[in-house]
N, C-alpha and C positions, 0 to 999 in steps of 0.2 A: 574694592578692598579698603579696609578701614585705614584711615590716616594714622601714621605713627605719631605719638604724642611727645616723643623725646626731643623736642626742639632744643632746649637748653643744653642737654647732654650730648646729643648726636650731631646736630647741625653745626654747633660750635666747633666740632672736631675737624671741620674743614681747614681750620687754622693750625692743626697739629704739626704739619710739615713746615710751618713758618716759624715755629718756636725759636730756632736759633737766630732768626733774623728780626725778631721783634725789637723795636726801638725802646730802650729803657732809659730811665732817668739818671741823673748825675750820681745818685746814691748807689748805683749798681756796683757791686764789688766782686772780683774774681774769687771764687771759693778756693780755699787753701787745700793743698794735698796734705792729708794727715801724716805727720811725721811719727809714725809708730813703728817700733821694732818688729812688730808682727808683719809689716810689709814684706819682710824677707821670706815669709812663709807663704805668700800668695803665689798662685800658679803663674807660670811664665806668661807674660802678656797682659796681666791683670794689674790694676792699680786701685789704691784706696783714695776716695774722694771725701770732702767735707762740704756740706752746704750749710753755712751759718745763718739760717733763717732765725730772726728774732722770735724767741718763744718756742722754736722747734728745730734747733740746730741738730743735724744728724750726719752720720757718715754711712758710706756704702762702698761696695766693691764692684768695679766694672772693667771693661777692656781699657787698655792704655790709649792715650790720645784723645780723650774726651775733654769737654769743657763744661764746668759747673759754675753757674753764676747765681747770685742772690740779688733781689731788687727790693730793698726795704721801703721804697717809695710807693709800692703798689697799694692800692686801696680796694677793699677795706682790710686785706690781709697781706702779710709778707709773702713774697712769691720767689720761687727759684726754679731753674731748669738745668737739665743735663743733656748734652747733645754732642754729636760729632760733626766735624766740618768735611769729612771725607767718607768714602765708602770703605767698609771693612768686609773682607771675605766675599767681595763681589756684590754686596748690597749695602744700602744705607742702614746703619744701626739705629735703633729706636731713640727718639727724643722723649724725655720724661720731664713733665712740668708739674710742680707741686705748689700749693698754697698752704699756709699754716693756720690752723684754727686753735686758739688757746683755750681748749675745752676738752671734755671727756669724749673719747672716740665712740663709746657705746651710745652716747646721746647725739653726737654730730652725724655719724654715718647714716642712720635711718632717715634723717632729714634730707641729707645730700642725695640719697638714692631713692627718694619717695616715688619718683616716676617709674623706676624699675620695679619696685615692689607692687605697683598698682597696674602693671601691664596685663592686658587680656591674653588669653591663650593664642589668639590669632596674631597679635603683635609679637609675642614671644617667638612664634613660629616664623614669622616673616623676617625678623632680624636675627634669627638663629641664636637667641640669647641663652647663655648659661651662667649660673652663679657659681663662683669658685669657692672652695672651702678656705680654711685658714692658710694664709700664705706666708706668715711670719710667726713662728712659735712664741716670740717675745711680746707680741702686741695683738690687740683686737684688729681684725681685718674684715673688710667686706669688699668684694670685687665682682664685676660682671664683664663678660665679653659679649659684644654685639656687632652687627653689621649696619652701616649706614644704608638708609633706604631712599633718601630724598635726592639722590644724584644718579647719574648714569653709570653703568659698569665701566671700569672696575670700582667696586665699593670697598672702602677701607674697613678692616676688621679691627675693632678697638677694645682695649681693656681699660675700664674705669675702676679706680682704687680709692678706698678710704681706709686709713689705718692709724693707730695710735694707742695711747694709754689713758690714764685718768687726768693727765695734765696737758697733753698736746696731741693734735691730730693733723695728719697730712692728707690732702685731697688732691687728686689729679686735676689739672687744668688743661685748657686748650683742647677740650674734647676727649682727653684720655691719651693712652699710649697706643700708637699704631703698631699692629702686629704683622700686617700684610694686607692683601686685597683679594676680593672675590670677583672674578671676571664675569660671573653669570648674572642673568636677569633674576629678579626675585622669584618668579614662577619656576625658573629652572633649578633654583637652590632649595625650594620649598620641600620639606620632608626628605632632603638629601643630606648626606654627611658633609661636614665642613671640609673644604679642601685643605690639605697640609700647607700649601703655599699661602693660604689666607692667614695662617698663624705661624709663619716661619720664624718670627722673632720671639715667640712665646717663651721658650726655654731660657733665652738670654734675659728677658724681662723678669721672669720668675726668680732667677738667680740674683738679680739686682735687688728685688723686693725682699727676698729672704735675708740678704746681707745688711739691710738697713738697721741702724742702731741710733737711738737718740743719745745725744751727748749731755753731760751734766750742765746745769744752769750756768756755771761759771765759764763754760766754753762758748756761750752764745754772745 
């Protein structure tokens, strides 16, 4: 079987579960909760968050009880993450890590996802990769879902995302957003449908992505 070439994108994802525990520098700041009157219109149990990344400050909506932090000391790009310290609904909610690229998304995203674009049909089959369409009507988006291959089952099912406009771009870090896990061997999953439990967090993640809005420059 051909060796999968997605080492930077996939193998780094082994750290995704560690995102809430990564040691950060002294310049880390707790992201503020947006004090917006529209909060009153949010569904029960939901909350509006702000991640004040320099050059890419943005807000989004997710379940209450999360923690959003920005690390301006990260190099070469500002970095921030959103996570939960507890289980919600019987399972761990997804952790989301973003870095900010101060450039046009339509230029940045093809470079960031070059490995995905060049995969062979065999590789695509083995990682059960699929490309998602536009996930946020306000911004250019490019996203892929794939399964780790370089570890024993269960293998994490991951969503990698790049999104933005002509001024700033967000790129998922720490290997992407974990949606679930596939307990099968590669040969057992080959040419078979993706298991629902392998993407159990997908709807929640898509809702968060759709709610993202960049803030004016004076908010950064």
